[in-house]
C-alpha positions in Angstrom: 76.1 80.9 65.4 74.8 79.1 68.9 71.0 80.0 69.8 70.6 81.6 73.6 74.0 82.0 74.4 74.4 85.5 76.1 77.3 88.1 77.1 76.1 87.4 80.7 77.0 84.1 80.5 79.9 83.7 78.7 81.0 86.8 81.2 80.1 84.4 84.5 81.7 81.7 82.9 85.2 83.6 82.2 84.6 85.3 86.2 84.6 81.7 87.0 87.7 80.3 85.7 89.5 83.4 86.3 89.0 83.0 89.9 89.8 79.0 89.7 92.9 80.3 88.2 92.1 78.6 84.8 93.1 81.3 81.4 89.5 81.8 79.8 89.9 80.4 76.3 87.4 79.6 73.8 87.5 75.5 74.9 87.0 76.2 78.6 84.1 78.7 78.6 82.5 75.9 75.3 83.2 73.4 78.1 81.8 75.6 81.3 78.5 76.6 79.4 78.2 73.2 77.6 77.3 74.7 74.3 78.1 77.6 71.5 79.9 77.7 68.5 83.8 79.4 69.1 83.1 82.4 66.3 80.1 83.3 69.0 82.0 82.6 72.3 85.2 84.5 70.1 83.7 87.6 70.0 81.7 87.5 73.3 85.2 86.7 75.0 86.5 90.1 72.9 84.0 91.6 74.9 85.2 90.2 78.0 88.6 91.1 77.6 87.9 94.5 77.1 85.6 95.1 80.0 88.0 93.4 82.3 90.3 95.9 82.3 87.6 98.7 82.7 86.8 96.3 86.0 89.6 95.9 87.6 90.7 99.6 87.3 87.1 100.9 89.0 87.7 98.0 91.5 91.7 99.5 91.9 90.3 103.5 92.6 87.9 101.8 95.0 90.5 99.6 97.1 93.0 102.3 96.9 91.7 105.9 97.5 94.8 107.4 98.7 96.9 106.7 95.5 96.4 109.6 93.1 94.5 109.0 90.0 97.6 109.6 87.8 99.1 106.7 89.0 96.0 104.5 89.2 95.4 105.9 85.5 98.9 104.6 84.9 98.6 101.5 86.5 95.8 100.6 84.8 97.4 101.5 81.5 100.0 99.3 81.6 97.7 96.5 83.4 95.1 96.9 79.9 98.1 96.6 77.7 99.3 93.7 79.4 96.4 92.2 78.9 95.4 93.0 75.5 99.0 92.1 74.5 98.9 88.6 76.3 94.4 88.4 74.7 96.3 89.0 71.3 99.0 87.1 71.5 96.8 83.9 72.7 94.0 84.9 69.9 96.9 85.3 67.4 98.4 81.4 68.4 94.8 80.2 68.6 94.2 81.3 65.2 97.5 80.0 63.8 97.5 76.8 65.2 93.7 76.5 63.8 94.6 77.8 60.4 97.9 75.4 60.8 95.5 72.3 61.8 93.2 73.2 58.5 95.9 73.4 56.0 97.2 69.6 57.9 94.0 68.2 57.8 93.1 69.0 54.2 96.9 67.9 53.0 95.8 64.8 55.2 92.3 64.6 53.6 94.3 64.7 50.3 96.9 62.2 50.9 94.3 59.6 52.3 92.0 60.0 48.9 95.3 60.1 46.6 96.1 56.7 48.5 92.5 55.2 49.2 93.6 52.4 47.1 96.5 51.9 48.4 96.3 50.0 51.6 100.7 50.6 52.5 99.9 54.1 51.6 96.9 54.3 54.1 99.1 53.0 56.8 101.4 55.7 56.3 98.8 57.8 56.5 97.7 56.6 59.4 101.2 56.8 61.0 101.3 60.8 59.6 97.9 61.3 61.3 99.3 59.4 64.5 102.5 61.9 64.7 100.6 64.9 63.7 98.1 64.2 66.6 101.2 63.6 68.9 102.9 67.1 67.4 99.4 68.7 68.2 99.5 67.7 72.0 102.9 68.9 72.4 101.5 72.3 70.9 98.6 71.8 73.5 101.0 70.9 76.4 103.2 74.4 75.6 99.8 76.4 75.2 98.8 74.6 79.0 102.0 75.6 80.1 102.2 79.0 78.6 98.9 80.0 80.2 100.3 78.4 83.9 102.9 81.1 83.1 100.5 83.7 82.1 98.4 82.8 85.4 101.3 83.3 87.4 102.0 86.6 86.1 98.5 87.5 87.1 98.8 86.3 90.8 102.3 88.1 90.8 100.1 91.2 89.7 97.4 91.3 92.1 100.7 89.8 94.8 101.8 93.3 94.0 98.6 95.3 94.0 97.5 94.2 97.7 101.6 95.2 98.2 100.8 98.7 97.2 97.6 98.2 98.8 99.7 98.1 102.3 102.5 100.6 101.1 99.8 103.3 100.0 97.9 102.6 103.7 101.6 103.3 105.0 102.0 106.1 103.3 98.5 107.4 104.6 99.7 106.5 107.8 103.3 108.2 107.9 101.3 110.9 106.4 98.4 111.4 109.2 102.2 111.5 112.0 104.0 113.8 109.5 100.9 116.2 110.0 100.4 115.6 113.5 103.9 116.3 114.7 104.1 119.0 112.4 100.8 121.1 114.2 102.6 120.2 117.4 105.9 122.0 116.1 103.6 124.8 114.6 102.0 125.2 118.5 105.6 125.0 120.3 106.8 127.7 117.8 103.6 130.2 118.0 103.8 129.5 122.4 107.8 130.3 121.9 106.9 133.3 120.0 104.3 134.3 122.2 106.7 134.0 124.9 109.2 136.2 123.0 107.0 138.8 122.6 105.6 138.7 126.3 109.8 139.2 126.9 110.1 141.9 124.3 107.1 144.2 125.6 108.4 143.4 129.0 112.0 144.8 128.0 110.1 147.9 126.0 108.4 148.5 129.3 111.1 148.2 131.4 113.2 150.4 128.5 110.4 152.8 129.2 111.0 153.2 132.7 114.3 153.4 132.7 114.3 156.1 130.2 111.7 157.8 132.6 113.9 157.3 135.3 116.7 158.7 133.6 114.3 161.9 132.6 114.0 162.2 136.7 117.3 161.6 137.6 118.5 164.7 134.4 115.9 166.9 136.3 117.0 166.3 139.2 120.2 166.8 138.2 119.6 170.2 136.7 117.5 171.2 139.5 120.1 170.7 142.0 122.5 172.2 139.7 120.3 175.5 139.2 120.4 175.5 143.0 124.3 174.9 143.7 124.6 177.6 141.5 122.4 179.5 143.2 124.2 178.9 147.2 127.4 179.7 145.2 126.0 182.9 143.8 124.8 183.6 147.3 128.0 182.3 149.5 130.1 184.9 147.1 127.4 187.9 147.7 127.7 186.9 151.2 131.6 186.8 151.4 131.8 190.4 149.5 129.3 191.2 152.2 131.6 190.3 155.0 134.6 191.4 153.1 133.2 195.2 153.2 132.4 195.1 156.9 135.7 193.5 157.5 136.9 196.7 155.6 134.8 199.1 157.4 135.6 197.7 160.6 139.6 197.9 160.1 139.0 201.6 159.0 137.1 202.0 162.1 139.3 200.3 164.5 142.9 202.0 162.7 142.1 205.2 164.6 141.8 203.8 168.3 144.6 201.9 167.7 146.9 204.9 166.7 145.3 207.1 169.8 145.6 204.0 172.4 149.8 203.8 171.2 150.1 207.9 172.2 148.4 207.2 175.6 150.7 204.3 176.1 153.9 205.9 174.9 153.3 209.2 177.5 152.4 207.0 180.0 156.2 205.6 179.8 157.5 208.6 179.9 156.6 209.7 182.6 
């Protein structure tokens, strides 16, 4: 175990590599630090991978305050699962490559020891070693390509995160505008309601006034009807009185007429 290698040193080295667009591997971290055994670096890198998801989650919560916690947790869970899966895949490939290299190296040493006395065998072993080296170089090239693909995926994820931030900001603005429109509509509705209430009150007052006027008219009509009835009764009474007086006058005038008629008859006979 290399002495003096700390978690902070490995974290800073891995962060620097990630910032440059490179995937933090044991070889690259060791090259960045200039020291460190593979076992120690592997253990410290595992801690760095585990902390990376939590740091990204904290950063996302700080940069996306408008997104609900449930959505943030889901995004961070997916990201964490992707990081863990990528790390496990890389570690499995690294372990398999080391195991394969160890097996190949052991087999090569065995073949070299068995053919040490035979120069031709050593030459064949050298050719075999060269081929194995070329195979390993090809495998390393493929690994670099996969690392580049992973970096491109990470860049796309960061771009998606930026787009999500822009979308969240747009949603917040749209929500604020909707709230303003809702308040404006509510104020207009309240004003309309107040106007309607005033109209209803005025209609009620007009109805009350009309009711009072109708009551006054009915009262006046009843009074006029009563007065008209009284006048009719007085007129009927006056008619009766007049009829009685006419009858009395007629009764008085009839004897006088008879007397005058007799006097006229006597004068004529003379």
